[in-house]
N, C-alpha and C positions, 0 to 999 in steps of 0.2 A: 504494500499499499504506499504509494507515494503522496507526500503531503504537499499541498500547494502553498501553505503558510510557512514563511521563514520565521524562525524562532528570534525574538528580539531579547535584549537584555533582561526585561521583566519576566518573560517566559522562562528563561534560564534560571533566574533567581527563585521563581516558583517551583521549578523542578528540583533544584538543589535543597530548598527548605523542605519539600515534601519528602525527599529522600531521607533527610535527617530525621523527620517526625511526620508521619502521614496523618496524625491525629490532631494537628493543628486545626483549630477552627478558623473558619474564613476570616473573622476579625482578627485573629493572631497572625495569620498567614499575610493578610493585607498590611498589617503594620511592619512586618519583616521585610516585604518587598516595596514598601513605601507607595502604596496605592490604596484607594478606597475599597471597601468590601465588595460592592457590586461589581466593578470590573475584574476584580480578583477572581470572584466566583465565576464570571464568565469565561475567563482566560483558563481557569482550571478545568471547567467543563469542556472547553474546546480541545485542550491537551489530552483529556481523556478521549473524547470523540475521535481525534485524529490519531490515536494510538501511541502518543508519547508516554502516557501513563497506562500501563497495561493492567494493574491491580494494586489493591492495598492489602496488606496482610500484617499479623502480629509477628514478631520475631521472638520464638520461644527458646528459653535457655535449655539446650540439650541435656545437660548434666542434671538439671532439676526434674526433668521428666524421665529420667532413668537411663538415658544413653551415656554411658561412660566412656565409649570410644567412638572415634571417627576414622574411617578407613577409606583411602582412595584406592581404587582398583583398576588397573589397566586390563582390558579385555581384548583378546584376540579371538576372532571367530573362526570356525573350521574352514569356512570358505566365504568368499565375497560375492555370493550370489545375492541377488535382489530379495530372494525368498529367505535366506539366513538372516540378512540385515534386518528385514521387516519382522521376522520372528523375534529377534532380539529386542528390537524397540518396542514391539508389542508387549513383550514379557515384563520389561522393566516398568512399565506404566502401573502395573498392579502390585508391585512389591513395595511395601511401606517403608522398608529399611533404606531403600534407594531414594535418596532426595534430589539428586541431580545426576544427569546422564548427558555426556558429550560425545559426538562422533569426531574422532581425532584422526591426524595424519600421522605418519611415522610407523614405528614398530607395533603400535597397538590400534585397534580399531575404534575402541570406546574407552572412556574414563568414566567411572561412577563414583559417587560420594555416598558412602554407606555409614549409617549410625547403628551402634548395638549396645546392648546393656554391658556386655564384657566379652572377654575372649571366647568363653564358652558359647555365648549366643552368636558370636560372629562365625564361630566354626559350625554351628548348626545352620545357620543362614547360607554358608558356603555349601555345605553338604546337601542340604534339602531344598534350596531355592535355586542358587546359581548352578549346582550340580544336577538339577533337574532339566536344565536347558540343553537340548540336544544340539543347538548351534554353537555352543561355547567350545573354543579350542583350547584356550589356556587363560590364565589370569595371574596378575602380579600385584599382591597386596602391599600397600604402604600405610603404616599406622601412624597417625598423627599424634605426636607427643604434646603439642600445644599449638593453639591458634594465636598467631602474633598480630594479625590484622585481618578483619573481616568487616567492611564497611556496608556491604550488601547493596551498595549503590554502584552506579556506573559514572564514569567520567562524561561530562556534557560538553561535547565538542562543538565549537561555534564556527559555522561556515563564514569565511571572509569574503 
């Protein structure tokens, strides 16, 4: 979807502020971007309509809800057929432990981000969920020791 509207500085400020805190009221957001509430509301709705803002969500603390470990898994498929690729993509959609999945280049085909309660839970996940995928060729697990940065936002690049 190509947008016909070019972002101006106020749009960019709105996007940046909402990435920091999507629960800002329109009044609070308007004060932060130095605009009155009505035009701020209209701009926010336009940014939503045009797909700049795709959703709002709460960021949950993984450890507080029982996920003691995060694992990044590099996945290699058995074959690069359209059927095998689609089989893997479809399968990961329904696996709660997999929170992100990326199709990658290089030695591996996909990178998935997995949360588990502990090592035993991760082992069960590997054996019973990943292991059940007939399209899976191999995987390489990287256990995250600590998270040093996660803004959950994206840089907003301005076209000149």
